Residue, then its C-alpha position, 0 to 999 in steps of 0.5 A: m499499499d502507498v502511504a502519504v503523510q502530510g502536515a496541515k501547515q508544516t511537515a511532520p517530523e520523520e519519526i512520526q512519519a515513519l510511525a503513521r506509515a508502518k502503522v497504516a501500511k499493516l492495514g493494507r496487508l488485511t485487504p489487498v484491494l486497498e491500494r493507497a492511503e493519505v495520512r494528514l496531521s494537524e492541530d485541533r481546529d475546534a479548540p485551537g489553544s488546547g494543543r490536541k493533535v488530530c489525525e485523518v486517514t483516507i484509504t482508497g482502492h478499487g472503488h472503496t473508500l475508508r476514512a477515520k479521524a482522531a484526536a489527542d494530546e500526542v500525535p502517536v496516540a491519535v495514530d493509534k486511535v485512528v488505526d484501531k477505528l480503521e482496522h474495524q472498517v477493513e474488518r467489515l469491508k473484507g467480510k462483505l468482499v469475501g460474502r459477495s464472493h462466496p454466496r450462500r447455498s440454498h439448502t432445499l430438502p430432497k422430496d422422497 
């Protein structure tokens, strides 16, 4: 999965970018349908003086789009929260895709 990390007003530090890339790239292993992820790191616009950090992730691929947003006091915590939300969405998507490719068979009883 191709992961792009952006800072809203300034570039994020390299260690934060590496952390975000590693955690979001793990989601690509769960469902190979997803091809590209964009991670945006910014400060909370609702409470600018609070210093809360926001992590927004958009994952796209093969007509599917997954989005999640989380805020925390520190960037690594916000990244962890957003990855937890996306794991749930990826599992749901994978279940839908597997269910579509393996339809249930109707079990009819043979007539005697």
